[in-house]
VONUNU-306503 format. One record per residue: residue number from 0; residue in one letter; x negated, y negated, z of N, C-alpha, C in turn. Coordinates in nm, 4 decimals. Each point is the difference from the previous one (the first is absolute). Example, Ala and Ser with C-alpha at 12.3 -4.5 7.8 and 13.67 -1.06 7.14 Angstrom:
<atoms>
  num  residu      n_xx      n_yy      n_zz     ca_xx     ca_yy     ca_zz      c_xx      c_yy      c_zz
    0       A   -1.3190    0.5690    0.7800    0.0890   -0.1190    0.0000   -0.0900   -0.1200    0.0000
    1       S    0.0350   -0.1050   -0.0720   -0.0820   -0.1190    0.0060    0.0770   -0.1090    0.0730
</atoms>
This chain:
<atoms>
  num  residu      n_xx      n_yy      n_zz     ca_xx     ca_yy     ca_zz      c_xx      c_yy      c_zz
    0       M   -0.6959    0.7421   -2.3775    0.0058   -0.0470    0.1396   -0.0050    0.0868    0.0605
    1       K   -0.0729    0.0127    0.1238   -0.0319    0.1325    0.0787    0.0700   -0.0037    0.1284
    2       V    0.0905    0.1164    0.0062    0.0954    0.0195    0.0979   -0.0084    0.0824    0.1185
    3       V    0.0039   -0.0084    0.1210   -0.0153    0.0931    0.1047    0.1588    0.0501    0.0452
    4       I    0.0231    0.1077    0.0235    0.1321    0.0561    0.0245    0.0034    0.0442    0.1584
    5       M    0.0961   -0.0406    0.0750   -0.0021    0.0310    0.1295    0.1517    0.1174    0.0249
    6       E   -0.0431    0.1230   -0.0186    0.1288    0.0886    0.0180   -0.0367    0.1175    0.0442
    7       D    0.0662    0.0435    0.1272   -0.0239    0.1326    0.0028    0.1060    0.1231   -0.0443
    8       E    0.0792   -0.0377   -0.0693    0.0657    0.1227   -0.0584   -0.0239    0.0182   -0.1659
    9       I   -0.0608    0.1286   -0.0057   -0.0300    0.0027   -0.1468    0.0810   -0.0077   -0.1068
   10       R    0.1257    0.0179    0.0149    0.1172   -0.0185   -0.1026    0.0172   -0.1243   -0.0283
   11       S    0.0059   -0.0985    0.1119    0.0070   -0.1603   -0.0277   -0.1206   -0.0372   -0.0762
   12       A   -0.1069    0.0496    0.0340   -0.1288   -0.0539   -0.0410    0.0055    0.0504   -0.1485
   13       N    0.0492    0.1115   -0.0692   -0.0256    0.0499   -0.1283    0.1106   -0.0995   -0.0722
   14       E    0.1237   -0.0177    0.0484    0.0896   -0.0723   -0.0442   -0.0713   -0.1576   -0.0373
   15       L   -0.0321   -0.0339    0.1106   -0.0665   -0.1283   -0.0207   -0.0919   -0.0103   -0.1028
   16       L   -0.1138    0.0994   -0.0031   -0.0621    0.0017   -0.1094    0.0246    0.0281   -0.1416
   17       H    0.0964    0.0507   -0.0027    0.0738    0.0125   -0.1244    0.0664   -0.1243   -0.0611
   18       L    0.0511   -0.0773    0.0701    0.0416   -0.1201    0.0035   -0.0823   -0.1060   -0.0174
   19       L   -0.1165   -0.0168    0.0571   -0.0876   -0.1039   -0.0107   -0.0882    0.0277   -0.1363
   20       K    0.0194    0.1209   -0.0721   -0.0522    0.0167   -0.1463    0.0896   -0.0599   -0.0995
   21       L    0.1338    0.0321    0.0102    0.1143   -0.0471   -0.0765   -0.0166   -0.1515   -0.0045
   22       A   -0.0028   -0.0581    0.1405   -0.0171   -0.1491    0.0064   -0.1005   -0.0620   -0.0434
   23       D   -0.1019    0.0598   -0.0052   -0.1383   -0.0760   -0.0395   -0.0961    0.1287    0.0229
   24       P   -0.0325    0.0388   -0.1729   -0.1080    0.1006   -0.0150   -0.1098   -0.0575    0.0444
   25       A   -0.0710   -0.1113    0.0205   -0.1456   -0.0382    0.0092    0.0067    0.0067    0.1759
   26       I    0.0675   -0.0039    0.0537   -0.0086    0.0222    0.1609   -0.0772    0.1085    0.0263
   27       Q   -0.1132   -0.0508    0.1074   -0.0638    0.1321    0.0374    0.0199    0.0507    0.1513
   28       V    0.0583    0.1239    0.0316    0.0058    0.0167    0.1393   -0.1343    0.0366    0.0611
   29       M   -0.0526   -0.0850    0.1207   -0.1073    0.0486    0.0146   -0.0093    0.1208    0.1220
   30       M    0.1177   -0.0300    0.0798   -0.0067    0.1342    0.1143    0.1663    0.0086    0.0367
   31       R   -0.0090    0.0956    0.0689    0.1607    0.0132    0.0766   -0.0427    0.0399    0.1409
   32       L    0.0789   -0.0900    0.0671   -0.0675   -0.0172    0.1708    0.1406    0.0752    0.0651
   33       E   -0.0017    0.0829    0.0932    0.0974    0.0880    0.0534    0.0222   -0.0323    0.1317
   34       S   -0.0802   -0.1022    0.0628   -0.0017    0.0061    0.1745   -0.0572   -0.1572    0.0487
   35       V    0.0472   -0.0600    0.0960   -0.0481   -0.1187    0.0334   -0.1598    0.0239    0.0270
   36       E   -0.0376    0.1121    0.0653   -0.1445    0.0256   -0.0023   -0.0882    0.0155   -0.1146
   37       Q    0.0589    0.0893   -0.1028   -0.0656    0.0008   -0.1121   -0.0220   -0.1334   -0.0712
   38       A    0.1058   -0.0680    0.0146   -0.0191   -0.1778   -0.0462   -0.0765   -0.0864    0.0749
   39       M   -0.0334    0.0543    0.1047   -0.0615   -0.1094    0.0622   -0.1506    0.0359   -0.0351
   40       E   -0.0534    0.1181   -0.0027   -0.1125    0.0529   -0.0453   -0.0376   -0.0457   -0.1491
   41       W    0.0889    0.0290   -0.0771    0.0065   -0.0317   -0.1345   -0.0611   -0.1530   -0.0279
   42       F    0.0975   -0.0805    0.0376    0.0042   -0.1260   -0.0105   -0.1564   -0.0648    0.0817
   43       D   -0.0406    0.0633    0.0984   -0.1230   -0.0151    0.0601   -0.1041   -0.0400   -0.1014
   44       G   -0.0128    0.1037   -0.0963   -0.1277    0.0152   -0.0967    0.0166   -0.0342   -0.1029
   45       Q    0.1227   -0.0395   -0.0311    0.0288   -0.0176   -0.1705    0.0543   -0.1600   -0.0044
   46       P   -0.0340   -0.0428   -0.1471    0.0693   -0.1286   -0.0400    0.1266   -0.0126   -0.0028
   47       C    0.0551   -0.1101    0.0195    0.1789    0.0048   -0.0153    0.0354    0.0283   -0.1571
   48       P    0.0996    0.0506    0.0030    0.0564    0.0302   -0.1452    0.0808   -0.1385   -0.0655
   49       D    0.0819    0.0211   -0.0801    0.0600   -0.1110   -0.0701    0.1276   -0.0120    0.0478
   50       L    0.0505    0.1269    0.0765    0.1398    0.0185    0.0234   -0.0013    0.1309    0.0925
   51       I    0.0647   -0.0244    0.1131    0.0424    0.1528    0.0749    0.1414    0.0233    0.0083
   52       I    0.0320    0.0979   -0.0601    0.1381    0.0481    0.0407    0.0336    0.0656    0.0886
   53       A    0.0908   -0.0016    0.0995   -0.0094    0.0749    0.1473    0.1452    0.0268    0.0228
   54       D   -0.0066    0.1358    0.0781    0.1404    0.0339    0.0985   -0.0261   -0.0637    0.1047
   55       I    0.0840   -0.0314    0.0715   -0.0186   -0.0569    0.1497   -0.0308    0.1016    0.1089
   56       Q    0.0807    0.1375   -0.0183   -0.0380    0.0811    0.1075   -0.0651    0.1189   -0.0865
   57       L   -0.1147   -0.0163    0.0837   -0.1014    0.1220   -0.0411   -0.0283    0.0889    0.0868
   58       A   -0.0960    0.1083   -0.0223   -0.0096    0.1574    0.0707   -0.0041   -0.0531    0.1540
   59       D   -0.0936   -0.1004    0.0726   -0.0347   -0.0292    0.1108    0.0514   -0.1331    0.0590
   60       G    0.0857   -0.0443   -0.0831    0.0283   -0.1558    0.0519    0.0516   -0.1067   -0.1148
   61       L    0.0208   -0.1355    0.0536    0.0380   -0.0619   -0.1106   -0.1120   -0.0688   -0.1076
   62       S   -0.0110   -0.0186   -0.1467   -0.0828   -0.0771   -0.0722   -0.0171   -0.1416    0.0445
   63       L    0.0890   -0.0604    0.0547    0.0149   -0.1195    0.0497   -0.1244   -0.0389    0.0925
   64       D   -0.0198    0.1117    0.0919   -0.1039   -0.0330    0.0644   -0.1538   -0.0010   -0.0345
   65       V    0.0231    0.0795   -0.1353   -0.1409    0.0012   -0.0699   -0.0327   -0.1741   -0.0426
   66       F    0.1106   -0.0640   -0.0693   -0.0329   -0.1251   -0.0398   -0.0215   -0.1083    0.1218
   67       K    0.0066    0.0538    0.1020   -0.0261   -0.0880    0.1272   -0.1364    0.0107    0.0168
   68       R   -0.0398    0.0792   -0.0093   -0.1758    0.0413    0.0352   -0.0745   -0.0161   -0.1148
   69       I    0.0243    0.0484   -0.1209   -0.0893   -0.0421   -0.0856   -0.0168   -0.1106   -0.0547
   70       S   -0.1296   -0.0533   -0.0547   -0.0435   -0.1181   -0.0595    0.0703   -0.0328   -0.1227
   71       C    0.0067    0.1245   -0.0914    0.0777   -0.0142   -0.1265    0.1157   -0.0788   -0.0109
   72       S   -0.0028   -0.0759   -0.1064    0.1408   -0.1012    0.0088    0.0600    0.0327   -0.1445
   73       C   -0.0077    0.0980   -0.0602    0.0273   -0.0241   -0.1583    0.1834    0.0318    0.0361
   74       P    0.0765   -0.0391   -0.1258    0.1463    0.0321    0.0139    0.0580    0.1392    0.0401
   75       V    0.1420   -0.0166    0.0430    0.0272    0.1391    0.0220    0.1473   -0.0091   -0.0466
   76       I    0.0342    0.1526   -0.0606    0.1224    0.0370   -0.0198    0.0429    0.1125    0.0790
   77       F    0.1363   -0.0394    0.0852    0.0022    0.0995    0.0880    0.1213    0.0838   -0.0372
   78       C   -0.0093    0.1531   -0.0243    0.0894    0.0934   -0.0347    0.0743    0.0742    0.0762
   79       T    0.0945   -0.0005    0.0673    0.0471    0.0812    0.1444    0.1641    0.0423   -0.0052
   80       A   -0.0148    0.0592    0.0585    0.1694    0.0353    0.0318    0.0837   -0.0890    0.1127
   81       F   -0.1156   -0.0800    0.0887    0.0611   -0.0395    0.0855    0.0080   -0.1618   -0.0069
   82       D    0.1233   -0.0640    0.0240    0.0159   -0.1624   -0.0480   -0.0429   -0.0814    0.1564
   83       E   -0.0103    0.0712    0.1136    0.0049   -0.0738    0.1102   -0.1531   -0.0617    0.0316
   84       Y   -0.0868    0.0227   -0.0841   -0.1565   -0.0600   -0.0118   -0.0160   -0.0934   -0.0561
   85       V    0.0815   -0.0876   -0.1121    0.0141   -0.0941   -0.0826   -0.0861   -0.1074    0.0610
   86       L    0.0492   -0.0570    0.1184   -0.0605   -0.1245    0.0344   -0.1345    0.0241    0.0533
   87       Q   -0.0174    0.0864    0.0527   -0.1300    0.0408    0.0381   -0.0980    0.0233   -0.1163
   88       A    0.0654    0.0581   -0.1189   -0.0980    0.0169   -0.1124   -0.0072   -0.1123   -0.0617
   89       F    0.0402   -0.1214    0.0169   -0.0370   -0.1215   -0.0864   -0.0826   -0.0596    0.1193
   90       D   -0.0326    0.0441    0.0884   -0.1326   -0.0878    0.0814   -0.1293    0.0591   -0.0523
   91       T    0.0410    0.0852   -0.1001   -0.1485    0.0487   -0.0651    0.0200   -0.0805   -0.1386
   92       C   -0.1130    0.0529   -0.0872    0.0017   -0.0830   -0.1360    0.0962    0.0882   -0.1083
   93       A    0.1206    0.0334    0.0587    0.0936    0.0640   -0.0763    0.0631   -0.0878   -0.1177
   94       V    0.0082    0.0573   -0.1107    0.0711   -0.0681   -0.1079    0.1378    0.0783   -0.0228
   95       S    0.0140    0.1166    0.0504    0.1603    0.0402   -0.0485    0.0030    0.1029    0.1122
   96       Y    0.1455    0.0420    0.0332    0.0300    0.1081    0.0956    0.0949    0.0934   -0.0677
   97       L   -0.0311    0.1261   -0.0690    0.0861    0.0637   -0.0597    0.0512    0.1505    0.0482
   98       L    0.1438    0.0331    0.0243    0.0303    0.0630    0.0680    0.0053    0.1281   -0.0882
   99       K   -0.0280    0.1117    0.0700   -0.0017    0.1378   -0.0878    0.1472    0.0380   -0.0344
  100       P    0.0246    0.0953   -0.0716   -0.1023   -0.0070   -0.1260   -0.0450   -0.0943   -0.0816
  101       V   -0.1022   -0.0164   -0.0446   -0.0804   -0.0780   -0.0802    0.0449   -0.0048   -0.1380
  102       T    0.0603   -0.0984   -0.0695    0.0167    0.0440   -0.1353   -0.0974   -0.0568   -0.0958
  103       L   -0.0100    0.0021   -0.1254   -0.1028   -0.0453   -0.0964    0.0206   -0.1718   -0.0043
  104       S    0.1401   -0.0045   -0.0163    0.0177   -0.1534   -0.0079   -0.0290   -0.0924    0.1163
  105       K    0.0491    0.0485    0.1092   -0.0707   -0.0475    0.1097   -0.1370   -0.0408    0.0413
  106       L   -0.0672    0.1105   -0.0378   -0.1571    0.0071   -0.0045   -0.0678   -0.0968   -0.0926
  107       Q    0.0989   -0.0205   -0.0990   -0.0797   -0.0779   -0.1406    0.0620   -0.1424    0.0355
  108       E    0.1042   -0.0247    0.0909    0.0201   -0.1142    0.0486   -0.1002   -0.0757    0.1037
  109       A   -0.0251    0.1199    0.0922   -0.1078   -0.0458    0.1053   -0.1305   -0.0216   -0.0645
  110       L   -0.0465    0.0361   -0.1199   -0.1268    0.0013   -0.0648    0.0086   -0.1365   -0.0651
  111       G    0.1212   -0.0420   -0.0562    0.0167   -0.0858   -0.0850   -0.0074   -0.1601    0.0987
  112       K    0.0550    0.0322    0.1403    0.0155   -0.1244    0.0971   -0.1915    0.0171    0.0243
  113       L   -0.0578    0.0956    0.0226   -0.1279   -0.0247    0.0526   -0.0924   -0.0725   -0.1240
  114       N    0.0410    0.0316   -0.1050   -0.0985   -0.0726   -0.1346    0.0408   -0.1221   -0.0201
  115       N    0.1334   -0.0407    0.0230    0.0324   -0.1327    0.0220   -0.0677   -0.1210    0.0847
  116       M   -0.0270    0.0740    0.0977   -0.0725   -0.0806    0.1299   -0.1376    0.0129   -0.0375
  117       R   -0.0449    0.0787   -0.0266   -0.1472    0.0146   -0.0539   -0.0137   -0.1302   -0.0932
  118       Q    0.0815   -0.0260   -0.0997   -0.0352   -0.1167   -0.0823    0.0473   -0.1359    0.0639
  119       V    0.0734   -0.0108    0.1116    0.0348   -0.0838    0.0718   -0.1129   -0.0597    0.0917
  120       F   -0.0500    0.1095    0.0359   -0.1131   -0.0373    0.0940   -0.1710    0.0161   -0.0651
  121       T   -0.0046   -0.0200   -0.0966   -0.0917    0.0272   -0.0973   -0.0661    0.1610    0.0066
  122       T   -0.1044    0.0230   -0.0070   -0.0447    0.1303   -0.0069   -0.1094    0.0481    0.1011
  123       G    0.0047    0.1558    0.0087   -0.1295    0.0311    0.1052    0.0201   -0.0202    0.1114
  124       D   -0.0864   -0.0292    0.1125   -0.0233    0.0177    0.1243    0.1125   -0.1598    0.0581
  125       Q   -0.0318   -0.0961   -0.1063    0.0826   -0.1351    0.0329    0.1191    0.0148    0.0143
  126       W    0.0788    0.0856   -0.0919    0.1509    0.0069    0.0272    0.0338    0.0768    0.1150
  127       I   -0.0691    0.0917    0.0444    0.0102    0.0991    0.1121   -0.0071   -0.0815    0.1347
  128       N   -0.1192   -0.0911   -0.0135   -0.0404   -0.0853    0.1353    0.1504   -0.0935   -0.0020
  129       R    0.0080   -0.0396   -0.1190    0.1129   -0.1227   -0.0227    0.1279    0.0486    0.0632
  130       L    0.0435    0.1301   -0.0576    0.1186    0.0982    0.0558   -0.0003   -0.0157    0.1687
  131       Q   -0.1178    0.0573    0.0308    0.0076    0.0209    0.1455    0.0075   -0.1274    0.0922
  132       T   -0.0501   -0.0991   -0.0537   -0.0151   -0.1600    0.0620    0.1568   -0.0537    0.0072
  133       E    0.0845    0.0397   -0.0938    0.1269   -0.0380   -0.0438    0.0850    0.0694    0.0950
  134       M   -0.0190    0.1131    0.0093    0.0863    0.0756    0.0855    0.0077   -0.0113    0.1628
  135       F   -0.1507   -0.0109    0.0357   -0.0287   -0.0121    0.1386    0.0028   -0.1877    0.0497
  136       S   -0.0405   -0.0682   -0.0945    0.0230   -0.1301    0.0424    0.1024   -0.0523    0.0257
  137       T    0.1144    0.0547   -0.0262    0.1394   -0.0691    0.0171    0.0574    0.0166    0.1427
  138       R    0.0403   -0.1406    0.0410    0.0314   -0.0133    0.1652    0.1279    0.0791   -0.0272
  139       R    0.0360    0.0776    0.1345    0.1487    0.0444   -0.0036    0.0773   -0.0817    0.1225
  140       N    0.1167   -0.0068   -0.0299    0.0761   -0.0970    0.1098    0.0681    0.1311    0.0813
  141       T    0.0084    0.1140   -0.0832    0.0917    0.1086    0.1036   -0.0758    0.1227   -0.0264
  142       L   -0.0024    0.0974    0.0695   -0.0704    0.1258   -0.0385    0.1477    0.0981    0.0677
  143       L   -0.0251    0.1284   -0.0752    0.1174    0.0864   -0.0105   -0.0903    0.1201    0.0722
  144       V    0.0825    0.0368    0.1331   -0.0501    0.0596    0.0946    0.0944    0.1293    0.0359
  145       N   -0.0241    0.1259    0.0477    0.0820    0.0856    0.0114    0.0081    0.0606    0.1341
  146       E    0.1683    0.0081    0.0221    0.0113    0.0529    0.1334    0.1108    0.0908   -0.0407
  147       R   -0.0584    0.1350    0.0623    0.0251    0.1242   -0.0587    0.0876   -0.0020   -0.1363
  148       E    0.1324    0.0081   -0.0091    0.0511   -0.0027   -0.1305    0.0125   -0.1210   -0.0468
  149       R   -0.0046   -0.1300    0.0804    0.0248   -0.1214   -0.0457   -0.1524   -0.0995   -0.0976
  150       I    0.0536   -0.0788   -0.0729   -0.0940   -0.0868   -0.0432    0.0467   -0.1318    0.0623
  151       I   -0.1324   -0.0785    0.0758    0.0439   -0.1054    0.0566   -0.0897   -0.1195   -0.0764
  152       P    0.0664   -0.0967   -0.0425   -0.0838   -0.1230   -0.0328   -0.0644   -0.0712    0.1011
  153       L   -0.1049   -0.0127    0.0337   -0.0779   -0.0575    0.1116   -0.0492   -0.1612   -0.0471
  154       P    0.0497   -0.0883    0.0479   -0.0670   -0.1363   -0.0584   -0.1360   -0.0035    0.0526
  155       V   -0.1016   -0.0631   -0.0595   -0.0963    0.0048    0.0187   -0.0432   -0.1011    0.1248
  156       S    0.0709   -0.1105   -0.0126   -0.0285   -0.0700    0.1147    0.0687    0.0431    0.1276
  157       D    0.0445    0.1318   -0.0005    0.0494    0.0299    0.1323   -0.0804    0.1170    0.0682
  158       I   -0.1454    0.0171   -0.0713   -0.1033    0.0675    0.0031   -0.0865   -0.0380    0.1147
  159       A    0.0139    0.0810    0.1373   -0.0802   -0.1212    0.1016   -0.1543    0.0849   -0.0116
  160       F   -0.0180    0.1387   -0.0574   -0.1638    0.0235   -0.0282    0.0236    0.1520   -0.0768
  161       C   -0.1137    0.0193   -0.0553   -0.0048    0.1163   -0.0708   -0.1041    0.0902    0.0728
  162       Y    0.0268    0.1270    0.0282   -0.0973    0.0651    0.0904   -0.0341    0.1226   -0.0905
  163       L   -0.1542    0.0729   -0.0012   -0.0278    0.1171   -0.0671   -0.0454    0.0952    0.0952
  164       T    0.0632    0.0859    0.0259   -0.0069    0.1097    0.1120    0.0184    0.1384   -0.1060
  165       K   -0.0808    0.0995    0.0497   -0.0371    0.1333   -0.0510    0.0310   -0.0172   -0.1673
  166       G   -0.0728   -0.0822   -0.0719    0.0129   -0.0355   -0.1525    0.1358   -0.0323   -0.0337
  167       T    0.0800   -0.0391    0.0799    0.1475   -0.0423   -0.0273    0.0113   -0.1466    0.0430
  168       V    0.0722   -0.0894   -0.0925    0.0172   -0.1599    0.0159    0.1368   -0.0082    0.0919
  169       Q   -0.0086   -0.0414    0.1194    0.1219   -0.0354    0.0371    0.0311   -0.1668    0.0206
  170       L    0.1183   -0.0042   -0.0388    0.0628   -0.1622    0.0053    0.0833   -0.0233    0.1067
  171       Y   -0.0351   -0.1003    0.1054    0.0848   -0.0104    0.0897    0.0607   -0.1381   -0.0044
  172       D    0.1453    0.0087   -0.0033    0.0538   -0.1340    0.0020    0.0067   -0.0864    0.1044
  173       M    0.0525   -0.1062    0.0258    0.0071   -0.1130    0.1008    0.0893    0.0632    0.0948
  174       Q    0.0864    0.0819   -0.0156    0.0876    0.0641    0.1256   -0.0767    0.1249    0.0583
  175       G   -0.1111    0.0523   -0.0579   -0.0664    0.0856    0.0670    0.0316    0.1342   -0.0860
  176       H    0.0540   -0.0068   -0.1075    0.0526    0.1546   -0.0828   -0.1077    0.0077   -0.0744
  177       N   -0.0343    0.1325   -0.0314   -0.1139    0.0318   -0.0763    0.0425    0.0764   -0.1244
  178       F   -0.0564    0.0042   -0.1408    0.0065    0.0818   -0.0804   -0.1296    0.0323   -0.0902
  179       S   -0.0066    0.1482   -0.0236   -0.0858    0.0381   -0.0565   -0.0108   -0.0580   -0.1844
  180       Y   -0.1082   -0.0408   -0.0362   -0.0032   -0.0448   -0.1273   -0.1317    0.0545   -0.0664
  181       Q    0.0380    0.0611   -0.1402   -0.0851    0.0516   -0.0548   -0.1071   -0.0735   -0.0924
  182       S   -0.1275   -0.0176    0.0604   -0.0712   -0.1309   -0.0489   -0.1231    0.0248    0.0838
  183       T   -0.0810   -0.0992   -0.0304   -0.1195   -0.0045    0.0807   -0.0150   -0.1376    0.0556
  184       L   -0.0954   -0.0405    0.0955   -0.0115   -0.1374    0.0625   -0.0620   -0.0943   -0.1160
  185       D   -0.0840    0.0466   -0.0958   -0.0413   -0.0712   -0.0831    0.0989   -0.0208   -0.1253
  186       E    0.0760    0.0931   -0.0308    0.1309   -0.0277   -0.0908    0.0886   -0.1072    0.0689
  187       M    0.0103    0.0093    0.1210    0.1059   -0.1054    0.0995   -0.0750   -0.1390   -0.0394
  188       E   -0.1039   -0.0167    0.0663   -0.0557   -0.1424   -0.0317    0.0258   -0.0529   -0.1316
  189       K    0.0049    0.0565   -0.0919    0.0375   -0.0243   -0.1627    0.1292   -0.0432   -0.0029
  190       L    0.1072    0.0449    0.0854    0.1308    0.0065   -0.0354    0.0515   -0.1420    0.0831
  191       L   -0.0723   -0.0088    0.1235    0.0331   -0.1122    0.0886   -0.0721   -0.1367   -0.0077
  192       D    0.0791   -0.0999    0.0175   -0.0586   -0.1316   -0.0112   -0.0977   -0.0186    0.1071
  193       P   -0.1200   -0.0539   -0.0431   -0.1344    0.0267    0.0885    0.0235   -0.1432    0.0592
  194       E    0.0793   -0.0915    0.0028    0.0530   -0.1158    0.0755    0.0655    0.0435    0.1255
  195       Q    0.0840    0.0872   -0.0211    0.0679    0.0711    0.1169   -0.0444    0.0930    0.0906
  196       F   -0.0588    0.0993   -0.0936   -0.0785    0.1515    0.0704   -0.1410    0.0015   -0.0114
  197       C   -0.0815    0.0326    0.0897   -0.1441    0.0289    0.0216   -0.0267    0.1054    0.0435
  198       R   -0.1035    0.0851   -0.0957   -0.0839    0.1075    0.0589   -0.0676   -0.0215    0.1277
  199       A    0.0407    0.0724    0.0993   -0.0579   -0.0163    0.1423   -0.1082    0.0796    0.0003
  200       N    0.0171    0.1440   -0.0350   -0.1286    0.0859    0.0098    0.0580    0.1045   -0.1040
  201       R   -0.0730    0.1252   -0.0013    0.0212    0.1058   -0.0796    0.1501    0.0647    0.0310
  202       Q    0.0510   -0.0120    0.1142    0.1512    0.0574    0.0380    0.1194   -0.1137   -0.0295
  203       F   -0.0337   -0.1369    0.0500    0.0998   -0.0683   -0.0294   -0.0146   -0.1310   -0.0876
  204       I    0.1652   -0.0154   -0.0802    0.0011   -0.1303   -0.0230    0.1125   -0.0732    0.0743
  205       V   -0.0208   -0.1236    0.0299    0.1049   -0.0672    0.0699    0.0799   -0.1004   -0.0499
  206       N    0.0969   -0.0459    0.0274    0.0768   -0.1097   -0.0305   -0.0271   -0.1309    0.1012
  207       R   -0.0287   -0.1334   -0.0629   -0.0244   -0.0859    0.0889    0.1129   -0.0428    0.0720
  208       K    0.1537    0.0368   -0.0460    0.1094   -0.0246    0.1113   -0.0316    0.0856    0.1231
  209       A   -0.0420    0.1164    0.0002   -0.0063    0.0937    0.0790   -0.1091   -0.0213    0.1212
  210       I   -0.1230   -0.1010   -0.0175   -0.0832    0.0027    0.0725    0.0314   -0.0982    0.1056
  211       R   -0.0013    0.0691    0.1452    0.0006   -0.1227    0.1108   -0.1154   -0.0568    0.0324
  212       N   -0.1206    0.0296    0.0146   -0.1445   -0.0642   -0.0048   -0.1118    0.1043   -0.0460
  213       A   -0.1251   -0.0368    0.0062   -0.1225    0.0583   -0.0099   -0.0582   -0.0200    0.0903
  214       E   -0.0924    0.0935    0.0728   -0.0595   -0.0033    0.1293   -0.1690    0.0254   -0.0482
  215       R   -0.0806   -0.0759    0.0555   -0.1469    0.0413    0.0080   -0.0172    0.1261    0.0341
  216       Y   -0.1063    0.0876   -0.0565   -0.0238    0.1154    0.0664   -0.1446    0.0254    0.0334
  217       F   -0.0586    0.1056    0.0182   -0.1183   -0.0095    0.0194   -0.0888    0.0340   -0.1392
  218       A   -0.1326   -0.0495   -0.0034   -0.1026    0.0120   -0.1481    0.1152   -0.0752   -0.0762
  219       R    0.0495   -0.1347    0.0632    0.0456   -0.0962   -0.1225    0.1187    0.0794   -0.0837
  220       K    0.0964    0.0912    0.0351    0.0642    0.0611   -0.0775    0.1766   -0.0947    0.0651
  221       L    0.0775    0.0600   -0.0599    0.1280   -0.0706    0.0346    0.1143    0.1260    0.0472
  222       I    0.0847   -0.0411    0.0685    0.1319    0.1073    0.0486    0.1000   -0.0945   -0.0645
  223       V    0.1057    0.0622   -0.0817    0.1207   -0.0529   -0.0661    0.0925    0.0354    0.0835
  224       R    0.0765   -0.0655    0.0564    0.1457    0.0252    0.0985    0.1027   -0.0419   -0.0952
  225       L    0.1184    0.1047   -0.0251    0.1101   -0.0375   -0.0923    0.1063   -0.0090    0.1055
  226       T    0.0861   -0.0562   -0.0497    0.1684   -0.0487    0.0533    0.0767    0.1786    0.0009
  227       V   -0.0657    0.0956   -0.0581    0.0656    0.1050   -0.0152   -0.1001    0.1400    0.0486
  228       P    0.0770    0.1101    0.0629   -0.1004    0.1071    0.0461   -0.0774    0.0546   -0.0861
  229       I   -0.1328    0.0175    0.0222   -0.1002    0.0779   -0.0776   -0.0187    0.0983    0.0353
  230       P   -0.0459    0.0932   -0.0605   -0.0630    0.1651   -0.0058   -0.1456   -0.0218    0.0786
  231       E   -0.0651   -0.0993   -0.0409   -0.1489   -0.0054    0.0687   -0.0464   -0.1178   -0.0169
  232       T   -0.0904   -0.0502    0.0900   -0.0631   -0.1358   -0.0058   -0.0545   -0.0158   -0.1219
  233       I    0.0449   -0.1440   -0.0650   -0.0560   -0.0372   -0.1191   -0.1414   -0.0852    0.0322
  234       I   -0.1169    0.0327   -0.0572   -0.1373   -0.0423    0.0328   -0.0230   -0.0673   -0.1685
  235       V   -0.0443   -0.1234    0.0009   -0.0620   -0.0484   -0.0918   -0.1473   -0.0101   -0.0205
  236       S   -0.0770    0.0619   -0.0629   -0.1562    0.0277    0.0288   -0.0641   -0.1606   -0.0112
  237       K   -0.1497   -0.0128    0.0520   -0.0671   -0.1264   -0.0041   -0.0052   -0.0336   -0.1348
  238       A   -0.0154    0.0722   -0.1072   -0.0225   -0.0310   -0.1031    0.1171   -0.0819   -0.0852
  239       R    0.1126    0.0561    0.0295    0.1196   -0.0394   -0.0332    0.0927   -0.1222    0.0813
  240       A   -0.0799   -0.0127    0.1340    0.0982   -0.0969    0.0912    0.0180   -0.1477   -0.0705
  241       T   -0.1232   -0.0363   -0.0188    0.0026   -0.1640   -0.0625    0.1105   -0.0073   -0.1364
  242       F   -0.0144    0.1033   -0.0878    0.1118    0.0106   -0.1179    0.1335   -0.0051    0.0573
  243       F    0.0384    0.1023    0.1080    0.1195   -0.0027    0.0639    0.0209   -0.1331    0.0792
  244       L   -0.0599   -0.0392    0.0516    0.0525   -0.1259    0.0827    0.0540   -0.1292   -0.1186
  245       K   -0.1037   -0.0084   -0.0988    0.0126   -0.0865   -0.1000    0.1552    0.0138   -0.0485
  246       W    0.0103    0.1331   -0.0292    0.1324    0.0564   -0.0561    0.1208   -0.0522    0.0567
  247       L   -0.0169    0.0207    0.1446    0.0923   -0.0217    0.1032    0.0258   -0.1484    0.0025
  248       Q   -0.0917   -0.0624   -0.0099    0.0120   -0.1550    0.0223    0.0755   -0.0540   -0.1529
  249       H   -0.0181    0.0481   -0.1077    0.0467   -0.0569   -0.1199    0.1260    0.0570   -0.0564
  250       S    0.0037    0.1187    0.0401    0.1305    0.0939   -0.0372    0.1367   -0.0873    0.0476
  251       R    0.1210    0.0361   -0.1060    0.0917   -0.0322    0.0356    0.0866    0.0238    0.1605
</atoms>
């Protein structure tokens, strides 16, 4: 099994290498990546490994940002000293979330879980694709959002729209409150019911219940008006306008 380690602390990386050799001498460590920038460059030109073992906090940011931007979809075991990222971690292809100091028994347990999943989902790329599909195809009834120190369960039915701004997804509820959510709009589409939510453009996913009306715009585009305040005008392109109107007609 070919493994990539994402860890900026040399001591922690060496301890992890030692534990991996004890857990499975056949494991081959391909590379140790110390930063988000280095990881982005490396994954851009290399094939996916069989497994990534990653710390959350790297030298220049969070490893979670890497998984949002690379196309590699191999399984991940997180090894970190921080427990507040566990929900965000499982929005990736995480199979385990281990808190430091990592012990041999915990690492063996995580590797055993990975092997069991391989057997269930067949072998090779098929099981990886199946794992990713299973994780992201599940519709959510509730999303956990953060507001300072509080973790708030937000019913999906209460989301008026999702808005992408400066690389961050903001969820606005029917009362006009907004919350940051660690995701992408592409991932949000997979979590939300397509009968209730529709991607209007690159920045907005809208809830049918929050739509007041749609207006014809120049060049056969549409402007979508909502019942709640929005940060900017929602414009549906000419290419997507017909689909959007059909969805609006048949959605619940």
